[in-house]
C-alpha positions as CSV (number, residue, x, y, z in Angstrom):
1,M,4.4,2.1,-16.0
2,K,6.2,0.6,-13.0
3,V,5.4,1.4,-9.4
4,H,7.1,0.4,-6.1
5,I,4.7,-0.3,-3.3
6,E,5.8,-0.8,0.3
7,N,3.3,-1.8,3.0
8,Q,4.2,0.3,6.1
9,G,0.9,-0.5,7.8
10,S,-0.1,-3.2,10.2
11,S,-2.6,-5.0,7.9
12,D,-2.2,-7.0,4.7
13,I,-2.9,-5.0,1.5
14,R,-4.5,-6.5,-1.6
15,V,-2.9,-5.2,-4.9
16,I,-5.0,-5.3,-8.1
17,V,-3.2,-4.3,-11.3
18,D,-5.2,-3.2,-14.3
19,G,-8.4,-4.6,-12.9
20,D,-7.1,-8.2,-12.9
21,T,-8.7,-9.7,-9.8
22,V,-7.7,-13.2,-10.7
23,N,-3.9,-12.5,-10.6
24,D,-4.0,-10.1,-7.7
25,S,-1.4,-10.3,-4.9
26,T,-1.1,-9.5,-1.2
27,L,1.5,-7.4,0.5
28,T,2.1,-8.3,4.2
29,P,3.3,-5.6,6.6
30,G,6.9,-4.6,5.9
31,E,6.9,-6.2,2.4
32,A,7.7,-4.3,-0.8
33,E,7.2,-5.1,-4.4
34,V,7.5,-3.5,-7.9
35,Y,4.4,-3.8,-10.1
36,A,4.2,-3.2,-13.9
37,T,1.0,-2.0,-15.5
38,E,-0.2,-1.3,-19.0
39,P,0.5,2.3,-20.2
40,E,-1.9,4.5,-18.4
41,G,-2.7,1.5,-16.2
42,V,-4.4,1.4,-12.7
43,V,-3.1,-0.1,-9.5
44,E,-5.8,-0.5,-6.8
45,L,-4.9,-1.1,-3.1
46,R,-7.3,-2.5,-0.6
47,E,-6.5,-3.0,3.1
48,L,-7.4,-6.4,4.3
49,G,-8.7,-7.1,7.8
50,G,-7.9,-5.0,10.9
51,G,-7.2,-1.3,10.6
52,E,-9.4,1.6,11.7
53,A,-11.7,1.4,8.7
54,Q,-12.5,-2.3,9.4
55,D,-13.1,-1.5,13.1
56,E,-15.5,1.3,12.3
57,A,-17.4,-0.9,9.8
58,S,-17.7,-3.6,12.5
59,E,-19.1,-1.1,15.0
60,D,-21.7,0.1,12.5
61,V,-22.9,-3.4,11.9
62,E,-23.1,-4.1,15.7
63,R,-25.2,-1.0,16.2
64,A,-27.7,-2.0,13.5
């Protein structure tokens, strides 16, 4: 399977293909890339730094 991923956000995105965290890659804002997986593979996306989710997590830690 091949997928085209474009980062339209304001934070970097970590891309993990088929669970391979050693050979993962990072998409910066505005960057696009095509990824190939095994048949029935998995592509995992994780937002790095910034973003609302990160801000909310920081606020939760500060409140504790």
